[in-house]
VEXMI-288462 format. One record per residue: residue number from 1; residue in one letter; y, x, z negated of N, C-alpha, C, O in turn. Coordinates in steps of 0.05 Angstrom, whole numbers. Each point is the difference from the previous one (the first is absolute). Layout:
<sites>
   num   residu     n.c2     n.c1     n.c3    ca.c2    ca.c1    ca.c3     c.c2     c.c1     c.c3     o.c2     o.c1     o.c3
   NUM        a        Y        X        Z        Y        X        Z        Y        X        Z        Y        X        Z
...
</sites>
This chain:
<sites>
   num   residu     n.c2     n.c1     n.c3    ca.c2    ca.c1    ca.c3     c.c2     c.c1     c.c3     o.c2     o.c1     o.c3
     1        x     -673     1364     -177        0      -24       17       23      -19       -9       14      -11       17
     2        x      -11        8      -43       20      -19       -9       28       11        7       18      -16        7
     3        x      -14       43      -10       27       11        6        7       -3       29       22       -6        7
     4        x      -41       12       11        4       -3       28        7      -28        9       18       -4       16
     5        x      -32      -15      -28        5      -28        6       29       -8       -8       13      -15       15
     6        x       -5       24      -39       27       -7       -9       21       11       18       20      -14        5
     7        x      -23       39        4       19       12       18        2      -15       27       21       -4       11
     8        x      -45       -4       -2        0      -15       25       15      -26       -1       15       -7       18
     9        x      -19       -8      -40       14      -25       -3       30        4       -3       16      -15       12
    10        x       -8       36      -26       29        5       -4       13        7       27       22       -8        5
    11        x      -36       24       11       10        7       26        5      -24       18       20       -1       14
    12        x      -38      -18      -15        3      -24       16       25      -15       -7       15       -9       17
    13        x      -10        6      -43       23      -16       -9       26       15        6       20      -13        8
    14        x      -19       39      -11       24       15        4        8       -1       30       24       -3        6
    15        x      -43        6       12        6        0       28        7      -28       10       14       -3       20
    16        x      -23      -18      -34        5      -27        9       28       -9       -8       11      -17       14
    17        x       -1       27      -36       25      -10      -10       24        4       19       15      -19        3
    18        x      -11       42       10       22        3       18       -1      -20       23       21      -10       10
    19        x      -45        4        0       -2      -19       22       10      -27       -8       14      -13       16
    20        x      -21        3      -40        9      -26       -9       30        0       -4       14      -19        7
    21        x       -4       41      -20       29        1       -7       17        1       25       23      -10        0
    22        x      -33       23       22       17        5       23       -3      -22       21       13        2       21
    23        x      -30      -21      -25       -5      -20       21       24      -18        3       15       -6      -19
    24        x      -10       -3       44       22      -19        5       -7      -27      -12      -23       -9        1
    25        x       43       -4      -11       -4      -27      -13       23      -19        8       22        9        7
    26        x      -29      -34       -8       20      -21        5        0      -18      -25      -21      -12       -7
    27        x       44        9       -6        3      -18      -23       16      -24        9       24        2        7
    28        x      -37      -25       -7       13      -25        8        7      -16      -25      -17       -4      -17
    29        x       41       -7       17        8      -18      -22        8      -26       12       17       -2       19
    30        x      -29      -20      -29        5      -27       11       14      -16      -22      -10       -3      -22
    31        x       33       -8       29       16      -15      -19        8      -27       12        0       -4       24
    32        x        8      -14      -42        9      -27        9       30        2        7       16       11      -15
    33        x       -9      -22       39       27        2        9       20      -14      -19       21       11       -5
    34        x      -29      -34       -4       19      -16      -16        7       12      -27       23       -3       -9
    35        x      -42       17       -3        5       10      -27       -4       30       -4        5       11      -21
    36        x      -15        3       42       -7       28       -1      -22        6      -20       -4       23       -8
    37        x      -11      -43        1      -23        4      -18      -24       10       16       -4       -8       23
    38        x      -12       26      -35      -24       10       14      -20      -22        4       -3      -17      -17
    39        x      -11       18       40      -21      -19        6      -27       12       -5       -8       19       13
    40        x       -6      -31      -32      -27        9       -8      -21      -15       17        0      -24        2
    41        x      -19       39        9      -22      -13       15        6       -5       29      -16      -14       13
    42        x       37       26       -2        5       -3       29      -19       19       15       -6       21      -10
    43        x       -2      -30       33      -18       16       16       17       18       18       16       -9       16
    44        x      -20       35      -20       17       20       14      -17       15       21      -23        7       -5
    45        x       35       -3       28      -14       13       22       16       24       10       25        0        0
    46        x      -39       21        7       12       23       14      -10       -1       29      -24        1        5
    47        x       42       -5       14       -7       -4       28        8       24       17       20       14       -7
    48        x      -35       -8       28        8       21       19       20      -12       20        9      -23       -2
    49        x       -1       40       21       20       -9       20       -8      -24       16       16      -16        9
    50        x      -43       14       -5      -10      -23       16       -5      -25      -16       -8      -20       11
    51        x       14       22      -37       -4      -24      -17      -28       -2      -12       -6      -20      -13
    52        x      -11       40       16      -27        0      -11        1        7      -30       15       18       -7
    53        x      -30      -31       -9       -1        5      -29      -14       26       -6      -23        4        8
    54        x       37       14      -22      -11       26       -8      -10       -1      -29      -21        9       -6
    55        x       37      -21      -11       -7       -3      -29        9      -27      -10       17      -13       12
    56        x      -31        4      -33        7      -26      -13        0        4      -30      -16       15      -10
    57        x       33      -29       -3        1        1      -30       13      -25      -11       13      -15       15
    58        x      -16       11      -41       14      -21      -14       22       12      -18       -5       21      -12
    59        x       28      -33       11       21       10      -17       -6       -4      -29      -13      -19       -8
    60        x       22       38       -9       -5       -2      -29       23      -16      -13       16      -13       13
    61        x      -16       15      -40       20      -16      -15       29        8        7       18      -16       -4
    62        x      -14       39       13       27        9        8        5       -3       30       20       10       10
    63        x      -38      -24        3        4       -5       28       -6       24       18        9        1       23
    64        x      -24       18      -33       -5       25       15      -28        1       12      -19      -11      -11
    65        x       18       24       34      -25        6       14        2       28       10       18        7       14
    66        x      -38       10      -22        1       28        7      -22        7       20      -24       -6       -5
    67        x       31       18       27      -19        9       20        0       31        0       20       12        7
    68        x      -42        0      -16       -1       29       -4      -17       12       22      -18      -12       11
    69        x       25       37       -4      -16       14       20        4      -11       28      -19       -1       16
    70        x       44       -6       -9        6      -11       26        4       22       20       14       20       -6
    71        x      -25      -23       30        4       20       21       29        0       10       14      -20       -2
    72        x       -5       42       12       26        2       12        2      -17       25      -15        6       19
    73        x       31      -26      -20        2      -18       23       24      -19       -5       14        2      -20
    74        x      -11      -21       38       20      -21       -2      -13      -26       -9      -20       -9       11
    75        x       32       -4      -31      -12      -24      -12       22      -21       -4       24        5        4
    76        x      -33      -29      -11       17      -21      -11      -16      -13      -22      -25        0        0
    77        x       39      -13      -19      -13      -13      -23        4      -31        3       20       -9       11
    78        x      -40       -6      -20        2      -29        0      -10      -11      -26      -18       11      -12
    79        x       29      -33        3       -8      -13      -24       -2      -30        5       17      -12       14
    80        x      -37       -1      -25       -3      -29        2      -11      -11      -26      -14       13      -15
    81        x       22      -38       10       -8      -13      -25        3      -30        3       17       -9       15
    82        x      -34       -6      -28        2      -29        2       27      -10       -9       10        8      -21
    83        x        2      -26       37       26      -11       -7       23       18        7       23       -7       -6
    84        x      -28       30       18       21       19        7       -1        6       30      -22        0       12
    85        x       45        5       -1        1        7       29      -10       29        3       10       18      -13
    86        x      -28      -14       32      -10       27        6       23       17       10       16       -8       16
    87        x      -16       33      -26       22       18        7      -11       28        8      -20        9      -11
    88        x       33        4       30       -8       26        9       24       19       -1       23       -8        3
    89        x      -29       34       -7       21       20        1        4        9       29      -16       -6       17
    90        x       37       22      -13        3       13       25      -19       25        1      -11        7      -21
    91        x        8        5       44      -17       24        2       11       23      -17       25        4       -1
    92        x      -42       11      -11        8       24      -15      -21       22        4      -23       -6        6
    93        x       31       31       -9      -17       23        5       -9       12      -26       15        4      -19
    94        x      -41        2       17      -12       13      -23       -7       28        7      -14        5       21
    95        x       22       15      -37       -6       28        6       13       18      -20       17       -9      -16
    96        x      -25       34       16       13       20      -17       -8       -1      -29       15        8      -17
    97        x      -39      -18       11      -11        0      -28       20      -14      -19        5       10      -22
    98        x        6      -33       30       19      -14      -16      -10      -28       -5      -19      -10       12
    99        x       32       -4      -31       -6      -28       -5       23      -17       12       23        4       -8
   100        x      -30      -22       26       19      -17       13        3      -26      -17      -20      -13       -6
   101        x       44        6        0        6      -24      -15        9      -22       19       18        4       16
   102        x      -31      -28      -19        8      -23       16        2      -24      -18      -15       -4      -19
   103        x       35      -12       24        5      -25      -15        1      -24       18       14        0       21
   104        x      -30      -20      -28        0      -25       16        9      -23      -18       -9       -2      -23
   105        x       27      -15       34        9      -23      -15      -11      -25       13        3       -5       24
   106        x      -16      -11      -41      -13      -25       10       15      -24       -9        8       -2      -23
   107        x       -4      -17       42       13      -25       -6      -20      -22       -4      -21        0       13
   108        x       28      -19      -30      -18      -24       -4       -1      -16       26       20       -4       14
   109        x      -44       -4       -8       -5      -15       25      -22      -21       -4      -20        0       15
   110        x       23      -16      -36      -20      -20       -6       -1      -21       23       20       -7       11
   111        x      -45       -2       -5       -3      -20       20        6      -28      -11      -11       -8      -20
   112        x       29       -6       34        6      -27       -8      -21      -19       13       -3        0       24
   113        x      -11      -15      -41      -21      -18       11       11      -26        9      -14      -17       11
   114        x       40       13      -17       12      -25        9        1       -1       30        9       18       14
   115        x      -19      -40       -3        0       -4       29      -26        9       13       -4       -6       23
   116        x      -14       20      -38      -26        7       11      -18      -23       -2       -7       -8      -23
   117        x       -1       -3       45      -18      -24        0      -28        9        6       -6        9       22
   118        x      -11      -12      -43      -28       10        3      -15      -16       22      -15       11       15
   119        x       20      -37      -15      -15      -17       19        6        8       29      -17       -3       18
   120        x       41       12      -13        7        8       28      -13       25        9       -4        5       24
   121        x       -4       12      -43      -13       25        6      -30        0       -4      -14       19        8
   122        x        4      -40      -20      -28        0      -10      -20        5       22      -20       13       -5
   123        x       24      -24       29      -20        2       21        6       23       19      -14        3       20
   124        x       33       13      -26        6       23       18      -17       24       -7       -2        7      -24
   125        x       -9        5       44      -16       24       -4       17       25        6       10        3       22
   126        x       -5       13      -42       17       24        3      -15       25       -7       -3        6      -24
   127        x       -7        8       43      -14       26       -5       21       22        0       17        1       17
   128        x      -19       16      -38       20       21       -4       28      -11        2       15        7       18
   129        x       -7      -24      -37       26      -13        1       23       20        1        1       19      -15
   130        x       18      -24       33       23       17        2       22      -15       13       -4      -22       11
   131        x       28       32      -13       23      -14       12       19      -10      -21       -8      -13      -19
   132        x       33       18       23       20       -9      -19        3      -31        1       -2      -12       22
   133        x        5        0      -45        5      -29       -1      -25      -16        0        1      -25       -3
   134        x      -25       37        7      -25      -15       -1       -9       -2      -29       -3       21      -13
   135        x       -2      -46        4       -6       -3      -28      -26       15       -8        0       13      -21
   136        x      -20      -15       38      -25       14       -7        4       30       -2      -10       13      -18
   137        x       26       -2       36        5       29        0       15        8      -25       -5       21      -11
   138        x       24      -37        2       16        6      -23      -17        0      -26        2       18      -16
   139        x      -19      -38       14      -18       -1      -23      -20       23        0       -5       12      -20
   140        x       -7       -7       44      -19       22        2       13       27       -6      -13       16      -13
   141        x       37      -12       20       13       26       -5        3        5      -30       -4       23       -9
   142        x       10      -44       -7        1        3      -29      -28        5      -11       -3       16      -18
   143        x      -17      -31       28      -27        4      -10      -10       28        7      -14       12      -16
   144        x       21       -2       40       -9       26        8       11       22      -19      -14       19       -5
   145        x       38      -23       -5       11       20      -19      -17        2      -25       -6       22       -9
   146        x       -2      -45       -2      -17        0      -24      -27       12        6      -11       15      -16
   147        x       -1      -22       39      -26       10        8        1       30        4      -19       14       -7
   148        x       40       -4       19        3       29        5        1       15      -27      -12       21       -2
   149        x       27      -32      -17        2       13      -26      -27        0      -14       -8       19      -13
   150        x       -7      -42       15      -27       -2      -12      -19       20       13      -16       13      -13
   151        x       17      -11       40      -17       19       14        6       29       -8      -18       16       -2
   152        x       44      -10       -3        7       27       -8      -11        7      -27      -11       21       -5
   153        x       13      -40      -14      -10        5      -27      -30        3        0      -11       16      -16
   154        x       -3      -30       34      -29        3        2       -7       27        9      -19       12      -10
   155        x       34       -1       29       -7       26       11        7       23      -19      -13       20        0
   156        x       35      -23      -15        9       21      -18      -20        4      -23       -3       23       -9
   157        x       -9      -44       -1      -21        2      -20        8       10      -27      -17       12      -14
   158        x       42      -14        6        8       10      -26       13      -22      -17       19        6      -15
   159        x      -29      -30       17       12      -22      -15      -21      -12      -19      -24        1        6
   160        x       33      -10      -29      -17      -11      -20       -2      -30        3       21      -14        1
   161        x      -45        3        1       -4      -28        3      -16      -12      -23      -16       14      -13
   162        x       22      -39        8      -16      -16      -19      -11      -24       17       16      -16        9
   163        x      -42       15       -5      -12      -21       16      -19      -17      -16      -12       10      -19
   164        x        9      -35       26      -19      -18      -12      -17      -12       22       10      -11       19
   165        x      -36       14      -22      -19      -10       20      -15      -23      -12      -11        1      -22
   166        x       10      -24       37      -14      -24       -9      -24       -4       18        1        4       24
   167        x      -23      -11      -37      -25       -7       15       -9      -28       -9       -5       -4      -24
   168        x        3      -14       42       -7      -28       -7      -24      -10       17       -3        7       23
   169        x      -13      -23      -36      -21      -16       13       10      -29        1        6      -11      -21
   170        x       -5        0       45        9      -28        4      -23      -18        8      -18        8       14
   171        x       20      -33      -23      -19      -20        9        4       -5       30       22       -3        9
   172        x      -44        3        6        3       -2       30       13      -26        9       12        0       22
   173        x      -13      -21      -38       11      -26        9       27       -6      -13       19       -6       13
   174        x      -19        8      -40       24       -7      -15       20       23       -3       23       -5       -7
   175        x      -32       29       13       17       24       -4        7        5      -29       18       16       -5
   176        x      -31      -29      -13        4        5      -29       -8       29       -7      -20       10       11
   177        x       34        2      -29       -6       28       -8      -24       -1      -19        1      -11      -22
   178        x      -23       24       31      -25        1      -16        0       25      -17      -11        0      -22
   179        x       22       21       31        1       26      -14       24       15        8        8        0       24
   180        x        4       14      -43       24       16        6       -1       26      -16       -4       -1      -25
   181        x        9       23       38        2       26      -14       27       13        8       10       -3       22
   182        x        2       16      -42       26       12        4       -2       30       -8       -9        6      -22
   183        x       18       12       39        0       28       -6       27       13        6       10       -3       22
   184        x        1       16      -42       27       13        3       -4       30        4      -17       12      -13
   185        x       33       -1       31       -2       29        5       28       10        3       18      -13       11
   186        x      -13       37      -21       26       13        3       -3       30        4      -20       12       -9
   187        x       39       -1       22       -1       29        5       15        7       26       10      -18       14
   188        x      -10       43       -8       13        9       25      -21       -1       23      -22       10       -3
   189        x       30      -22       24      -18       -3       23       16       -2       26       24       -6       -1
   190        x      -37       11       23       13        0       26        7      -29        8       23       -5        8
   191        x      -42      -13      -11        5      -28        6      -19      -17      -16      -24        5        1
   192        x       34      -24      -17      -18      -16      -17      -19      -17       16      -23       -4       -8
   193        x       32       -7       31      -17      -16       17        5        8       29       23        4        9
   194        x      -45       -2        6        2        7       28      -16      -19       17      -21       -9       -7
   195        x       32        4       31      -15      -16       19      -16       18       18        2       24       -2
   196        x      -18      -36       20      -14       15       20       21        9       21       21      -11        2
   197        x      -28       32       14       19        8       21        6      -23       19      -16      -18        4
   198        x       40       18        7        9      -22       17      -18       -4       24       -5      -23        7
   199        x       -5       44        5      -17       -2       23      -26      -15       -7      -10      -15       17
   200        x        0       20      -41      -25      -14       -8        6      -30       -4      -17      -16        9
   201        x       39        9      -21        6      -28       -5        6      -15       26       -8      -23        3
   202        x       21       37       16        5      -13       26      -26       -5       15       -3      -21       13
   203        x      -15       40      -14      -25       -3       14      -20      -19      -13      -14      -15       14
   204        x       13       15      -41      -21      -15      -14       11      -23      -16      -16      -15      -11
   205        x       42       12        9       11      -23      -15        6        7      -29       -9       20      -11
   206        x       24      -38       -2        8        4      -28      -21      -11      -19        1        5      -24
   207        x      -21      -20       34      -23       -9      -15      -25       12       13       -6       -6       23
   208        x       -8       22      -39      -23       14       11      -24       -4      -18        3       -3      -24
   209        x      -26        4       36      -25       -4      -16      -11       27       -8       -3       18       16
   210        x       -2      -16      -42      -11       25      -11      -22       -7      -20        5      -12      -20
   211        x      -29       20       27      -23       -5      -18       -5      -29       -5       -9       -7      -22
   212        x       14      -10       41       -5      -29       -3       23      -14      -13       -1      -25       -2
   213        x       22       39       -6       24      -13      -11       24        2       19        0       18       18
   214        x       19      -36      -20       24        1       15       22       14      -16        6       -8      -22
   215        x        5       28       34       21       16      -13       26       -5       14        2        3       25
   216        x       19      -11      -40       26       -7       11       19       24       -4        4        9      -23
   217        x        7        2       44       18       23       -2       28       -9        6        6      -13       20
   218        x       12       20      -39       29       -5        5       13       25       11       -8       22       -8
   219        x       26      -24       27       13       24       11       19       13      -20       15      -14      -14
   220        x      -16       40       12       19       14      -17       24        9       16        1       -7       24
   221        x       17       22      -36       24        7       14       -5       16       25       12       -3       21
   222        x      -32       22      -23       -6       17       23      -10      -17       24        7        6       23
   223        x      -23      -26      -29      -10      -18       22       22      -16       12        2       -1       25
   224        x       15      -11      -41       22      -17       10       20       16       17       13      -12       17
   225        x      -11       38      -22       19       16       16      -13       14       24       14       13       15
   226        x      -40      -15      -13      -15       14       21        5      -12       28        6      -24        3
   227        x       -8       41       17        3      -10       28      -22      -20        7        5      -20       14
   228        x      -29       25      -24      -22      -18        6        5      -28      -10       -7      -19       14
   229        x       19       16      -37        6      -26      -11       24      -13       14       -1      -23        8
   230        x       22       38       -4       24      -11       12       -4       -8       29       13      -19        9
   231        x      -31       32        5       -5       -6       28      -18      -24        3       -2      -11       23
   232        x      -12        2      -44      -20      -21        3        6      -25      -17      -16      -18        0
   233        x       38       18      -14        6      -23      -17       29      -11        6       18       15        6
   234        x      -16      -41       -9       26      -13        4       12       -7      -28      -14       -7      -18
   235        x       40       10       16       14       -7      -24       14      -27        2        9       -8       22
   236        x       -6       -5      -44       14      -26       -1       13       -3      -27       -8       12      -20
   237        x       29      -28       19       12       -7      -26      -16      -21      -14      -12      -18       12
   238        x       10       21      -39      -17      -18      -15       15       -7      -26        8       17      -15
   239        x       -5      -43       10       13       -9      -24      -18        3      -24      -22      -12       -1
   240        x       30       28      -19      -17        6      -23        5      -20      -22      -18      -13      -10
   241        x       43        9        3        8      -18      -22       24      -16        9       22       11        2
   242        x      -26      -36        4       21      -18       10       23       -2      -20       24        1        8
   243        x      -30       -4      -33       20       -4      -21       16       26       -5       25       -1       -4
   244        x      -39       24        4       14       25       -6       15       11       24       14       20       -3
   245        x      -18      -31       27       13        9       23      -10       27       10       14       15       12
   246        x      -40      -10      -16      -12       25        8      -13       -3       28      -11      -21        6
   247        x       13       42        9      -13        0       27      -18       25        2        7       21      -10
   248        x      -30      -25       22      -19       22        3       -5        7       29        9      -13       18
   249        x      -25       34      -15       -8        8       27      -30       -1        2      -14       14      -15
   250        x        4      -31       32      -29       -3        4       -9       12       26       16        7       17
   251        x      -43       -4      -15      -11       10       26      -27      -13        5      -13        5       20
</sites>
């Protein structure tokens, strides 16, 4: 029995190796235009001819993103990162059990907050902000890049987190802290904190009653990027820190 089992396992690995070795791959390298330095943490996409996302990855310390086992077809690559202008490659063909090399150069494109007047935009309701030159759309586009990267890391599930959870009892009138507990946790996990599905929050609200208590749910990256959230919430510019010159995006 032991000998038969060992042969069976060996056969599985031997037959699987040629498939992995012969699969088509796309190796994307993302660098900074000004210095030719690799960009670490850029969100890389492999798109089909219609612009639909086929694969997603984050670039490593050398600015590389590898897409393995790609079907024979025509693709284009795209990279985006906070403070950088989004860039796309021209169409290229994958086939013939080869690795296709693509290089994308990203230019700095930081948003200048000078001239953005929060008070002028504060009362405007902008659902799914879009359009060049619109302040809300420009801020949302940068926020979306960060949220997309966060959503990707949550789905990949191979990152190590260190989290600290606080539990407090507050006085109902003075809000003074009556009791506080702190618990630290670390390890590899898919997502350290998750919200309820977007559809649940839209239907039942971000504050829900559970067992006689009120539970407050904050939206995570997946919720903020969902169609259900974007179709039912308005965005506005919000001044976070007057002295530091920071501007935020509220809803």
